[in-house]
Biopython code that builds the backbone (N, CA, C, O; Angstrom):
import numpy as np
from Bio.PDB.StructureBuilder import StructureBuilder

atoms = [
    (1, "MET", "N", (4.805, 0.358, -12.353)),
    (1, "MET", "CA", (3.842, -0.822, -11.956)),
    (1, "MET", "C", (3.656, -1.599, -13.417)),
    (1, "MET", "O", (3.364, -1.015, -14.460)),
    (2, "SER", "N", (3.828, -2.698, -13.318)),
    (2, "SER", "CA", (3.213, -3.706, -14.780)),
    (2, "SER", "C", (2.420, -4.531, -14.203)),
    (2, "SER", "O", (2.264, -4.722, -12.997)),
    (3, "GLY", "N", (1.758, -5.176, -15.367)),
    (3, "GLY", "CA", (0.785, -6.114, -15.283)),
    (3, "GLY", "C", (-0.079, -6.521, -16.254)),
    (3, "GLY", "O", (0.187, -6.067, -17.367)),
    (4, "VAL", "N", (-1.068, -7.264, -16.182)),
    (4, "VAL", "CA", (-2.278, -7.314, -17.165)),
    (4, "VAL", "C", (-3.476, -6.862, -16.817)),
    (4, "VAL", "O", (-3.911, -7.100, -15.690)),
    (5, "TRP", "N", (-4.096, -6.238, -17.609)),
    (5, "TRP", "CA", (-5.565, -5.834, -17.540)),
    (5, "TRP", "C", (-6.480, -6.839, -17.741)),
    (5, "TRP", "O", (-6.275, -7.613, -18.676)),
    (6, "VAL", "N", (-7.600, -6.999, -16.937)),
    (6, "VAL", "CA", (-8.270, -8.169, -17.069)),
    (6, "VAL", "C", (-9.833, -7.441, -17.072)),
    (6, "VAL", "O", (-10.097, -6.537, -16.281)),
    (7, "PHE", "N", (-10.700, -7.894, -17.942)),
    (7, "PHE", "CA", (-12.055, -7.343, -18.089)),
    (7, "PHE", "C", (-12.893, -8.414, -17.652)),
    (7, "PHE", "O", (-12.819, -9.491, -18.242)),
    (8, "LYS", "N", (-13.635, -8.270, -16.750)),
    (8, "LYS", "CA", (-14.399, -9.242, -16.348)),
    (8, "LYS", "C", (-15.840, -8.858, -15.758)),
    (8, "LYS", "O", (-15.739, -8.077, -14.811)),
    (9, "ASN", "N", (-16.863, -9.135, -16.012)),
    (9, "ASN", "CA", (-18.112, -8.591, -15.867)),
    (9, "ASN", "C", (-18.192, -7.110, -15.619)),
    (9, "ASN", "O", (-18.539, -6.551, -14.579)),
    (10, "GLY", "N", (-17.821, -6.585, -16.731)),
    (10, "GLY", "CA", (-18.013, -5.097, -17.146)),
    (10, "GLY", "C", (-16.968, -4.219, -16.234)),
    (10, "GLY", "O", (-17.026, -2.990, -16.232)),
    (11, "VAL", "N", (-16.051, -4.917, -15.495)),
    (11, "VAL", "CA", (-14.816, -4.165, -14.681)),
    (11, "VAL", "C", (-13.505, -4.542, -15.061)),
    (11, "VAL", "O", (-12.919, -5.605, -14.860)),
    (12, "VAL", "N", (-13.162, -3.599, -15.592)),
    (12, "VAL", "CA", (-11.439, -3.643, -15.898)),
    (12, "VAL", "C", (-10.596, -3.589, -14.452)),
    (12, "VAL", "O", (-10.980, -2.907, -13.502)),
    (13, "ARG", "N", (-9.714, -4.189, -14.438)),
    (13, "ARG", "CA", (-8.829, -4.197, -13.261)),
    (13, "ARG", "C", (-7.459, -4.401, -13.812)),
    (13, "ARG", "O", (-7.288, -4.793, -14.966)),
    (14, "LEU", "N", (-6.372, -4.106, -12.897)),
    (14, "LEU", "CA", (-4.985, -4.258, -12.969)),
    (14, "LEU", "C", (-4.479, -5.428, -12.351)),
    (14, "LEU", "O", (-4.161, -5.299, -11.169)),
    (15, "VAL", "N", (-4.303, -6.753, -12.978)),
    (15, "VAL", "CA", (-3.574, -8.010, -12.201)),
    (15, "VAL", "C", (-2.063, -7.662, -12.204)),
    (15, "VAL", "O", (-1.464, -7.787, -13.272)),
    (16, "GLU", "N", (-1.415, -7.251, -11.141)),
    (16, "GLU", "CA", (0.113, -6.989, -11.094)),
    (16, "GLU", "C", (1.052, -8.089, -11.303)),
    (16, "GLU", "O", (2.115, -7.913, -11.898)),
    (17, "ASN", "N", (0.681, -9.249, -10.820)),
    (17, "ASN", "CA", (1.432, -10.446, -11.114)),
    (17, "ASN", "C", (0.706, -11.688, -11.188)),
    (17, "ASN", "O", (0.551, -12.558, -10.331)),
    (18, "PRO", "N", (0.198, -11.588, -12.633)),
    (18, "PRO", "CA", (-0.767, -12.588, -13.034)),
    (18, "PRO", "C", (-0.233, -14.262, -12.740)),
    (18, "PRO", "O", (-0.983, -15.210, -12.509)),
    (19, "ALA", "N", (0.924, -14.289, -12.806)),
    (19, "ALA", "CA", (1.539, -15.541, -12.312)),
    (19, "ALA", "C", (1.313, -16.218, -10.936)),
    (19, "ALA", "O", (1.264, -17.437, -10.771)),
    (20, "ALA", "N", (1.188, -15.335, -10.026)),
    (20, "ALA", "CA", (0.917, -15.443, -8.565)),
    (20, "ALA", "C", (-0.642, -15.671, -8.496)),
    (20, "ALA", "O", (-1.034, -15.821, -7.339)),
    (21, "GLU", "N", (-1.356, -15.715, -9.198)),
    (21, "GLU", "CA", (-3.057, -16.059, -9.071)),
    (21, "GLU", "C", (-3.250, -17.362, -9.503)),
    (21, "GLU", "O", (-2.971, -17.692, -10.656)),
    (22, "THR", "N", (-3.691, -18.113, -8.704)),
    (22, "THR", "CA", (-3.943, -19.689, -8.886)),
    (22, "THR", "C", (-5.414, -19.903, -8.589)),
    (22, "THR", "O", (-6.132, -19.408, -7.720)),
    (23, "THR", "N", (-5.667, -20.793, -9.570)),
    (23, "THR", "CA", (-7.109, -21.244, -9.357)),
    (23, "THR", "C", (-7.574, -22.225, -8.677)),
    (23, "THR", "O", (-6.956, -23.286, -8.758)),
    (24, "VAL", "N", (-8.530, -22.173, -8.001)),
    (24, "VAL", "CA", (-8.853, -23.316, -6.557)),
    (24, "VAL", "C", (-10.395, -23.141, -7.053)),
    (24, "VAL", "O", (-11.006, -22.074, -7.014)),
    (25, "GLU", "N", (-10.922, -24.397, -7.534)),
    (25, "GLU", "CA", (-12.364, -24.686, -7.582)),
    (25, "GLU", "C", (-12.819, -23.478, -8.380)),
    (25, "GLU", "O", (-13.775, -22.914, -7.847)),
    (26, "GLY", "N", (-12.376, -22.895, -9.572)),
    (26, "GLY", "CA", (-13.153, -21.890, -10.030)),
    (26, "GLY", "C", (-13.079, -20.388, -9.610)),
    (26, "GLY", "O", (-13.464, -19.399, -10.233)),
    (27, "SER", "N", (-12.524, -20.475, -8.476)),
    (27, "SER", "CA", (-12.436, -19.208, -7.899)),
    (27, "SER", "C", (-10.916, -18.763, -8.015)),
    (27, "SER", "O", (-10.075, -19.662, -8.006)),
    (28, "ARG", "N", (-10.462, -17.319, -8.134)),
    (28, "ARG", "CA", (-9.107, -16.783, -8.087)),
    (28, "ARG", "C", (-8.711, -16.541, -6.799)),
    (28, "ARG", "O", (-9.487, -16.007, -6.007)),
    (29, "GLN", "N", (-7.441, -16.912, -6.442)),
    (29, "GLN", "CA", (-6.912, -16.641, -5.080)),
    (29, "GLN", "C", (-5.429, -15.867, -5.401)),
    (29, "GLN", "O", (-4.550, -16.398, -6.080)),
    (30, "MET", "N", (-5.324, -14.667, -4.859)),
    (30, "MET", "CA", (-4.194, -13.631, -5.232)),
    (30, "MET", "C", (-3.225, -13.861, -3.658)),
    (30, "MET", "O", (-3.686, -13.896, -2.517)),
    (31, "LYS", "N", (-1.811, -13.989, -4.078)),
    (31, "LYS", "CA", (-1.130, -13.624, -2.907)),
    (31, "LYS", "C", (-1.375, -12.586, -2.346)),
    (31, "LYS", "O", (-1.614, -11.617, -3.065)),
    (32, "ARG", "N", (-1.398, -12.442, -1.081)),
    (32, "ARG", "CA", (-1.472, -11.029, -0.482)),
    (32, "ARG", "C", (-0.197, -10.369, -0.342)),
    (32, "ARG", "O", (0.839, -11.017, -0.192)),
    (33, "LYS", "N", (-0.228, -9.056, -0.386)),
    (33, "LYS", "CA", (1.055, -8.258, -0.367)),
    (33, "LYS", "C", (1.055, -7.598, 1.024)),
    (33, "LYS", "O", (0.072, -7.363, 1.726)),
    (34, "VAL", "N", (2.305, -7.353, 1.274)),
    (34, "VAL", "CA", (2.349, -6.841, 2.600)),
    (34, "VAL", "C", (3.437, -5.578, 2.710)),
    (34, "VAL", "O", (4.405, -5.596, 1.950)),
    (35, "LEU", "N", (3.295, -4.631, 3.532)),
    (35, "LEU", "CA", (4.149, -3.489, 3.580)),
    (35, "LEU", "C", (5.266, -3.862, 4.396)),
    (35, "LEU", "O", (5.038, -4.600, 5.354)),
    (36, "VAL", "N", (6.466, -3.463, 4.169)),
    (36, "VAL", "CA", (7.539, -3.912, 5.300)),
    (36, "VAL", "C", (8.454, -2.876, 5.471)),
    (36, "VAL", "O", (9.105, -2.415, 4.534)),
    (37, "HIS", "N", (8.552, -2.404, 6.875)),
    (37, "HIS", "CA", (9.487, -1.457, 7.308)),
    (37, "HIS", "C", (10.952, -1.958, 6.978)),
    (37, "HIS", "O", (11.221, -2.946, 7.661)),
    (38, "THR", "N", (11.908, -1.597, 6.192)),
    (38, "THR", "CA", (13.075, -2.628, 5.922)),
    (38, "THR", "C", (14.176, -2.394, 7.080)),
    (38, "THR", "O", (14.888, -3.350, 7.387)),
    (39, "PRO", "N", (14.304, -1.410, 7.598)),
    (39, "PRO", "CA", (15.456, -1.300, 8.289)),
    (39, "PRO", "C", (15.198, -2.327, 9.664)),
    (39, "PRO", "O", (16.106, -2.908, 10.259)),
    (40, "SER", "N", (13.604, -2.405, 10.042)),
    (40, "SER", "CA", (13.635, -3.134, 11.328)),
    (40, "SER", "C", (12.794, -4.457, 10.960)),
    (40, "SER", "O", (12.289, -5.176, 11.822)),
    (41, "ASN", "N", (12.695, -4.717, 9.421)),
    (41, "ASN", "CA", (12.131, -5.782, 8.823)),
    (41, "ASN", "C", (10.786, -6.173, 9.571)),
    (41, "ASN", "O", (10.501, -7.356, 9.753)),
    (42, "GLU", "N", (9.852, -4.981, 10.057)),
    (42, "GLU", "CA", (8.596, -5.295, 10.656)),
    (42, "GLU", "C", (7.590, -4.914, 9.542)),
    (42, "GLU", "O", (7.730, -3.919, 8.831)),
    (43, "VAL", "N", (6.555, -5.798, 9.451)),
    (43, "VAL", "CA", (5.669, -6.017, 8.659)),
    (43, "VAL", "C", (4.568, -5.112, 9.251)),
    (43, "VAL", "O", (4.271, -5.200, 10.442)),
    (44, "ILE", "N", (3.948, -4.216, 8.390)),
    (44, "ILE", "CA", (3.073, -3.261, 8.949)),
    (44, "ILE", "C", (1.792, -3.584, 9.022)),
    (44, "ILE", "O", (1.177, -3.708, 7.963)),
    (45, "THR", "N", (1.147, -3.778, 10.222)),
    (45, "THR", "CA", (0.038, -4.481, 10.335)),
    (45, "THR", "C", (-1.595, -3.688, 10.585)),
    (45, "THR", "O", (-2.739, -4.133, 10.492)),
    (46, "SER", "N", (-1.080, -2.415, 10.913)),
    (46, "SER", "CA", (-1.928, -1.481, 11.403)),
    (46, "SER", "C", (-1.457, 0.068, 10.910)),
    (46, "SER", "O", (-0.311, 0.322, 10.539)),
    (47, "TYR", "N", (-2.456, 0.965, 10.968)),
    (47, "TYR", "CA", (-2.245, 2.371, 11.009)),
    (47, "TYR", "C", (-1.306, 2.900, 12.129)),
    (47, "TYR", "O", (-0.504, 3.805, 11.900)),
    (48, "ALA", "N", (-1.410, 2.395, 13.171)),
    (48, "ALA", "CA", (-0.730, 2.771, 14.114)),
    (48, "ALA", "C", (0.759, 2.537, 13.969)),
    (48, "ALA", "O", (1.607, 3.375, 14.277)),
    (49, "ALA", "N", (1.015, 1.314, 13.468)),
    (49, "ALA", "CA", (2.499, 0.908, 13.150)),
    (49, "ALA", "C", (2.989, 1.853, 12.284)),
    (49, "ALA", "O", (4.075, 2.401, 12.475)),
    (50, "LEU", "N", (2.136, 2.133, 11.164)),
    (50, "LEU", "CA", (2.632, 2.656, 10.010)),
    (50, "LEU", "C", (2.876, 4.322, 10.411)),
    (50, "LEU", "O", (3.744, 5.021, 9.888)),
    (51, "GLU", "N", (2.100, 4.691, 11.251)),
    (51, "GLU", "CA", (2.010, 6.162, 11.541)),
    (51, "GLU", "C", (3.188, 6.545, 12.428)),
    (51, "GLU", "O", (3.822, 7.595, 12.326)),
    (52, "ARG", "N", (3.446, 5.401, 13.464)),
    (52, "ARG", "CA", (4.763, 5.429, 14.103)),
    (52, "ARG", "C", (6.221, 5.422, 13.471)),
    (52, "ARG", "O", (7.184, 5.870, 14.094)),
    (53, "ARG", "N", (6.334, 4.824, 12.044)),
    (53, "ARG", "CA", (7.495, 4.569, 11.306)),
    (53, "ARG", "C", (7.437, 5.905, 10.429)),
    (53, "ARG", "O", (8.497, 6.493, 10.215)),
    (54, "LEU", "N", (6.202, 6.421, 9.896)),
    (54, "LEU", "CA", (6.275, 7.555, 9.159)),
    (54, "LEU", "C", (6.619, 8.697, 10.002)),
    (54, "LEU", "O", (7.504, 9.419, 9.543)),
    (55, "PHE", "N", (6.095, 9.042, 11.194)),
    (55, "PHE", "CA", (6.587, 10.006, 11.952)),
    (55, "PHE", "C", (7.971, 10.210, 12.320)),
    (55, "PHE", "O", (8.414, 11.351, 12.449)),
    (56, "GLY", "N", (8.780, 9.041, 12.522)),
    (56, "GLY", "CA", (10.181, 8.891, 12.898)),
    (56, "GLY", "C", (10.881, 9.202, 11.489)),
    (56, "GLY", "O", (12.098, 9.374, 11.433)),
    (57, "LEU", "N", (10.067, 9.265, 10.362)),
    (57, "LEU", "CA", (10.925, 9.616, 9.046)),
    (57, "LEU", "C", (10.676, 11.153, 8.660)),
    (57, "LEU", "O", (11.027, 11.696, 7.613)),
    (58, "GLY", "N", (9.965, 11.754, 9.779)),
    (58, "GLY", "CA", (9.353, 13.238, 9.453)),
    (58, "GLY", "C", (8.183, 13.840, 8.537)),
    (58, "GLY", "O", (8.007, 14.950, 8.036)),
    (59, "TRP", "N", (7.427, 12.590, 8.530)),
    (59, "TRP", "CA", (6.240, 12.936, 8.204)),
    (59, "TRP", "C", (5.056, 13.272, 9.432)),
    (59, "TRP", "O", (5.124, 12.696, 10.518)),
    (60, "GLU", "N", (4.043, 14.204, 9.141)),
    (60, "GLU", "CA", (3.190, 14.711, 9.786)),
    (60, "GLU", "C", (1.811, 14.377, 9.557)),
    (60, "GLU", "O", (1.699, 14.045, 8.377)),
    (61, "ARG", "N", (0.748, 14.320, 10.143)),
    (61, "ARG", "CA", (-0.703, 14.072, 10.027)),
    (61, "ARG", "C", (-1.130, 15.474, 9.170)),
    (61, "ARG", "O", (-0.519, 16.537, 9.283)),
    (62, "TYR", "N", (-2.075, 15.299, 8.462)),
    (62, "TYR", "CA", (-2.466, 16.231, 7.582)),
    (62, "TYR", "C", (-4.031, 16.109, 7.748)),
    (62, "TYR", "O", (-4.512, 15.010, 7.470)),
    (63, "TYR", "N", (-4.718, 16.922, 8.090)),
    (63, "TYR", "CA", (-6.433, 16.744, 8.764)),
    (63, "TYR", "C", (-7.074, 17.306, 7.555)),
    (63, "TYR", "O", (-8.128, 17.828, 7.915)),
    (64, "ASP", "N", (-6.902, 17.430, 6.274)),
    (64, "ASP", "CA", (-7.673, 18.261, 5.267)),
    (64, "ASP", "C", (-9.074, 17.408, 5.111)),
    (64, "ASP", "O", (-10.163, 17.975, 5.210)),
    (65, "ASP", "N", (-8.962, 16.120, 4.880)),
    (65, "ASP", "CA", (-9.943, 15.380, 4.389)),
    (65, "ASP", "C", (-10.429, 14.193, 5.099)),
    (65, "ASP", "O", (-9.847, 13.113, 4.994)),
    (66, "PRO", "N", (-11.649, 14.385, 5.938)),
    (66, "PRO", "CA", (-12.200, 13.564, 6.727)),
    (66, "PRO", "C", (-12.255, 12.085, 6.470)),
    (66, "PRO", "O", (-12.207, 11.274, 7.395)),
    (67, "ASP", "N", (-12.356, 11.738, 5.201)),
    (67, "ASP", "CA", (-12.631, 10.360, 4.626)),
    (67, "ASP", "C", (-11.122, 9.748, 4.618)),
    (67, "ASP", "O", (-10.958, 8.532, 4.724)),
    (68, "LEU", "N", (-10.136, 10.561, 4.501)),
    (68, "LEU", "CA", (-8.693, 9.712, 4.057)),
    (68, "LEU", "C", (-7.928, 10.232, 5.413)),
    (68, "LEU", "O", (-8.228, 11.139, 6.190)),
    (69, "LEU", "N", (-6.840, 9.329, 5.404)),
    (69, "LEU", "CA", (-5.686, 9.169, 6.442)),
    (69, "LEU", "C", (-4.662, 9.978, 5.560)),
    (69, "LEU", "O", (-4.537, 9.439, 4.460)),
    (70, "GLN", "N", (-3.863, 11.151, 5.716)),
    (70, "GLN", "CA", (-3.100, 11.681, 5.116)),
    (70, "GLN", "C", (-1.994, 12.095, 5.951)),
    (70, "GLN", "O", (-2.020, 12.486, 7.118)),
    (71, "PHE", "N", (-0.858, 11.922, 5.032)),
    (71, "PHE", "CA", (0.505, 12.498, 5.688)),
    (71, "PHE", "C", (1.208, 13.457, 4.886)),
    (71, "PHE", "O", (0.891, 13.461, 3.696)),
    (72, "HIS", "N", (2.061, 14.248, 5.245)),
    (72, "HIS", "CA", (2.681, 15.116, 4.795)),
    (72, "HIS", "C", (4.240, 15.373, 5.049)),
    (72, "HIS", "O", (4.653, 15.412, 6.208)),
    (73, "LYS", "N", (4.830, 15.492, 4.307)),
    (73, "LYS", "CA", (6.301, 15.857, 4.998)),
    (73, "LYS", "C", (6.748, 17.261, 4.271)),
    (73, "LYS", "O", (6.745, 17.445, 3.054)),
    (74, "ARG", "N", (7.078, 18.073, 5.130)),
    (74, "ARG", "CA", (7.151, 19.591, 5.323)),
    (74, "ARG", "C", (8.458, 19.757, 4.130)),
    (74, "ARG", "O", (8.459, 20.635, 3.268)),
    (75, "SER", "N", (9.482, 18.771, 4.291)),
    (75, "SER", "CA", (10.559, 19.130, 3.273)),
    (75, "SER", "C", (10.257, 18.766, 1.758)),
    (75, "SER", "O", (11.153, 18.785, 0.914)),
    (76, "THR", "N", (9.150, 18.485, 1.509)),
    (76, "THR", "CA", (9.006, 18.051, 0.080)),
    (76, "THR", "C", (7.335, 18.236, -0.469)),
    (76, "THR", "O", (6.555, 18.637, 0.395)),
    (77, "ILE", "N", (7.004, 18.075, -1.278)),
    (77, "ILE", "CA", (5.828, 18.459, -1.819)),
    (77, "ILE", "C", (4.928, 16.869, -1.914)),
    (77, "ILE", "O", (3.858, 16.746, -2.510)),
    (78, "HIS", "N", (5.442, 16.068, -1.392)),
    (78, "HIS", "CA", (4.525, 14.511, -1.207)),
    (78, "HIS", "C", (3.389, 14.640, -0.316)),
    (78, "HIS", "O", (3.341, 15.305, 0.719)),
    (79, "LEU", "N", (2.522, 13.961, -0.813)),
    (79, "LEU", "CA", (1.146, 13.915, 0.397)),
    (79, "LEU", "C", (0.982, 12.209, 0.012)),
    (79, "LEU", "O", (1.008, 11.656, -1.087)),
    (80, "ILE", "N", (0.805, 11.643, 1.387)),
    (80, "ILE", "CA", (0.425, 10.276, 1.123)),
    (80, "ILE", "C", (-0.948, 10.041, 1.542)),
    (80, "ILE", "O", (-1.252, 10.372, 2.688)),
    (81, "SER", "N", (-1.866, 9.489, 0.742)),
    (81, "SER", "CA", (-3.434, 9.756, 1.335)),
    (81, "SER", "C", (-3.970, 8.172, 1.298)),
    (81, "SER", "O", (-3.570, 7.448, 0.387)),
    (82, "LEU", "N", (-4.689, 7.766, 2.095)),
    (82, "LEU", "CA", (-4.922, 6.416, 2.505)),
    (82, "LEU", "C", (-6.379, 6.418, 3.043)),
    (82, "LEU", "O", (-6.890, 7.404, 3.574)),
    (83, "PRO", "N", (-7.065, 5.107, 2.841)),
    (83, "PRO", "CA", (-8.268, 4.862, 2.966)),
    (83, "PRO", "C", (-8.225, 4.710, 4.794)),
    (83, "PRO", "O", (-7.356, 4.173, 5.480)),
    (84, "LYS", "N", (-9.475, 5.384, 5.222)),
    (84, "LYS", "CA", (-9.339, 5.460, 6.786)),
    (84, "LYS", "C", (-9.575, 4.351, 7.173)),
    (84, "LYS", "O", (-9.132, 4.280, 8.319)),
    (85, "ASP", "N", (-10.232, 2.993, 6.747)),
    (85, "ASP", "CA", (-10.230, 1.520, 6.959)),
    (85, "ASP", "C", (-8.828, 0.802, 6.411)),
    (85, "ASP", "O", (-8.383, 0.735, 5.265)),
    (86, "PHE", "N", (-8.340, 0.328, 7.583)),
    (86, "PHE", "CA", (-6.867, -0.215, 7.118)),
    (86, "PHE", "C", (-7.208, -1.394, 6.185)),
    (86, "PHE", "O", (-6.448, -1.765, 5.290)),
    (87, "GLY", "N", (-8.513, -2.011, 6.478)),
    (87, "GLY", "CA", (-9.009, -3.254, 5.364)),
    (87, "GLY", "C", (-8.858, -3.041, 4.220)),
    (87, "GLY", "O", (-8.576, -3.933, 3.419)),
    (88, "ARG", "N", (-9.067, -1.419, 3.806)),
    (88, "ARG", "CA", (-9.067, -1.228, 2.321)),
    (88, "ARG", "C", (-7.621, -0.703, 1.758)),
    (88, "ARG", "O", (-7.471, -0.033, 0.735)),
    (89, "PHE", "N", (-6.541, -1.170, 2.685)),
    (89, "PHE", "CA", (-5.377, -0.589, 2.358)),
    (89, "PHE", "C", (-4.761, -1.372, 1.422)),
    (89, "PHE", "O", (-4.261, -2.382, 1.918)),
    (90, "LYS", "N", (-4.608, -1.247, 0.114)),
    (90, "LYS", "CA", (-4.398, -1.905, -1.170)),
    (90, "LYS", "C", (-2.846, -1.761, -1.384)),
    (90, "LYS", "O", (-2.134, -0.944, -0.799)),
    (91, "SER", "N", (-2.450, -2.649, -2.280)),
    (91, "SER", "CA", (-0.988, -2.644, -2.618)),
    (91, "SER", "C", (-0.485, -1.267, -3.636)),
    (91, "SER", "O", (0.686, -0.943, -3.834)),
    (92, "MET", "N", (-1.553, -0.673, -4.126)),
    (92, "MET", "CA", (-1.239, 0.607, -4.754)),
    (92, "MET", "C", (-0.968, 1.764, -3.615)),
    (92, "MET", "O", (-0.386, 2.807, -3.914)),
    (93, "HIS", "N", (-1.396, 1.515, -2.408)),
    (93, "HIS", "CA", (-1.185, 2.613, -1.467)),
    (93, "HIS", "C", (0.031, 2.257, -0.747)),
    (93, "HIS", "O", (0.635, 3.156, -0.163)),
    (94, "MET", "N", (0.544, 0.853, -0.708)),
    (94, "MET", "CA", (1.819, 0.415, -0.342)),
    (94, "MET", "C", (2.802, 0.889, -1.188)),
    (94, "MET", "O", (3.869, 1.320, -0.749)),
    (95, "TYR", "N", (2.438, 0.832, -2.780)),
    (95, "TYR", "CA", (3.907, 1.442, -3.578)),
    (95, "TYR", "C", (3.818, 2.802, -3.482)),
    (95, "TYR", "O", (4.807, 3.468, -3.788)),
    (96, "ASP", "N", (2.930, 3.275, -3.156)),
    (96, "ASP", "CA", (2.959, 5.147, -2.983)),
    (96, "ASP", "C", (3.826, 5.276, -2.025)),
    (96, "ASP", "O", (4.871, 5.856, -2.321)),
    (97, "ILE", "N", (3.647, 4.776, -0.602)),
    (97, "ILE", "CA", (4.650, 4.887, 0.594)),
    (97, "ILE", "C", (5.984, 4.361, 0.002)),
    (97, "ILE", "O", (6.932, 5.144, -0.065)),
    (98, "VAL", "N", (6.113, 3.104, -0.425)),
    (98, "VAL", "CA", (7.440, 3.036, -1.107)),
    (98, "VAL", "C", (8.075, 4.006, -1.877)),
    (98, "VAL", "O", (9.174, 4.375, -1.465)),
    (99, "VAL", "N", (7.675, 4.467, -2.819)),
    (99, "VAL", "CA", (8.014, 5.318, -3.836)),
    (99, "VAL", "C", (8.500, 6.600, -3.080)),
    (99, "VAL", "O", (9.533, 7.143, -3.473)),
    (100, "LYS", "N", (7.843, 7.086, -2.067)),
    (100, "LYS", "CA", (8.222, 8.375, -1.294)),
    (100, "LYS", "C", (8.784, 8.556, -0.229)),
    (100, "LYS", "O", (9.006, 9.622, 0.345)),
    (101, "ASN", "N", (9.157, 7.002, 0.221)),
    (101, "ASN", "CA", (10.241, 6.843, 1.333)),
    (101, "ASN", "C", (11.421, 5.766, 0.776)),
    (101, "ASN", "O", (11.564, 4.683, 1.344)),
    (102, "ARG", "N", (12.137, 6.098, -0.220)),
    (102, "ARG", "CA", (13.078, 5.070, -0.776)),
    (102, "ARG", "C", (13.868, 4.541, 0.382)),
    (102, "ARG", "O", (14.204, 5.159, 1.392)),
    (103, "ASN", "N", (14.101, 3.323, 0.073)),
    (103, "ASN", "CA", (15.142, 2.544, 0.892)),
    (103, "ASN", "C", (14.651, 2.287, 2.315)),
    (103, "ASN", "O", (15.365, 1.618, 3.063)),
    (104, "MET", "N", (13.416, 2.798, 2.766)),
    (104, "MET", "CA", (12.921, 2.513, 4.241)),
    (104, "MET", "C", (11.416, 1.758, 4.176)),
    (104, "MET", "O", (10.814, 1.571, 5.233)),
    (105, "PHE", "N", (10.875, 1.365, 2.987)),
    (105, "PHE", "CA", (9.692, 0.167, 3.105)),
    (105, "PHE", "C", (9.765, -0.507, 1.716)),
    (105, "PHE", "O", (10.358, 0.018, 0.773)),
    (106, "GLU", "N", (9.101, -1.751, 1.636)),
    (106, "GLU", "CA", (9.182, -2.342, 0.570)),
    (106, "GLU", "C", (7.949, -3.272, 0.409)),
    (106, "GLU", "O", (7.331, -3.483, 1.453)),
    (107, "VAL", "N", (7.479, -3.875, -0.741)),
    (107, "VAL", "CA", (6.326, -4.180, -0.670)),
    (107, "VAL", "C", (6.674, -5.882, -1.023)),
    (107, "VAL", "O", (7.302, -6.088, -2.062)),
    (108, "ARG", "N", (6.287, -7.041, -0.202)),
    (108, "ARG", "CA", (6.437, -8.385, -0.446)),
    (108, "ARG", "C", (5.308, -9.051, -0.732)),
    (108, "ARG", "O", (4.207, -8.550, -0.504)),
    (109, "ASP", "N", (5.435, -10.068, -1.180)),
    (109, "ASP", "CA", (4.308, -11.011, -1.510)),
    (109, "ASP", "C", (4.423, -11.853, 0.223)),
    (109, "ASP", "O", (5.457, -11.941, 0.886)),
    (110, "MET", "N", (3.335, -12.269, 0.536)),
    (110, "MET", "CA", (2.881, -12.990, 1.485)),
    (110, "MET", "C", (2.943, -14.539, 1.423)),
    (110, "MET", "O", (2.498, -15.212, 2.353)),
]
sb = StructureBuilder()
sb.init_structure("model")
sb.init_model(0)
sb.init_chain("A")
sb.init_seg("    ")
for serial, (resi, resn, name, xyz) in enumerate(atoms, 1):
    if name == "N":
        sb.init_residue(resn, " ", resi, " ")
    sb.init_atom(name, np.array(xyz, "f"), 0.0, 1.0, " ", f" {name:<3s}", serial, name[0])
structure = sb.get_structure()
């Protein structure tokens, strides 16, 4: 993952694609990223849809942490940890899924 580190109001954050940011009346607007299941070209819009696709790939729910939605694949050491609230599902979570499921998912700009 590459980008530019931005320091603003005492907070440092990574801007993954600074060219995608546009200024609109003094505020910043980011292009939204979406997770896509590439074989079906389905945009993942809920955890139910994601869970259905992950189960189809051999992932199982892991109930160790009540604050997270976690998936584990028996044949690997991989663990996918996601926030319980889909509204907090960010691009870093999407890229984690992509890396652990090569050729099955991709992240796209919307």
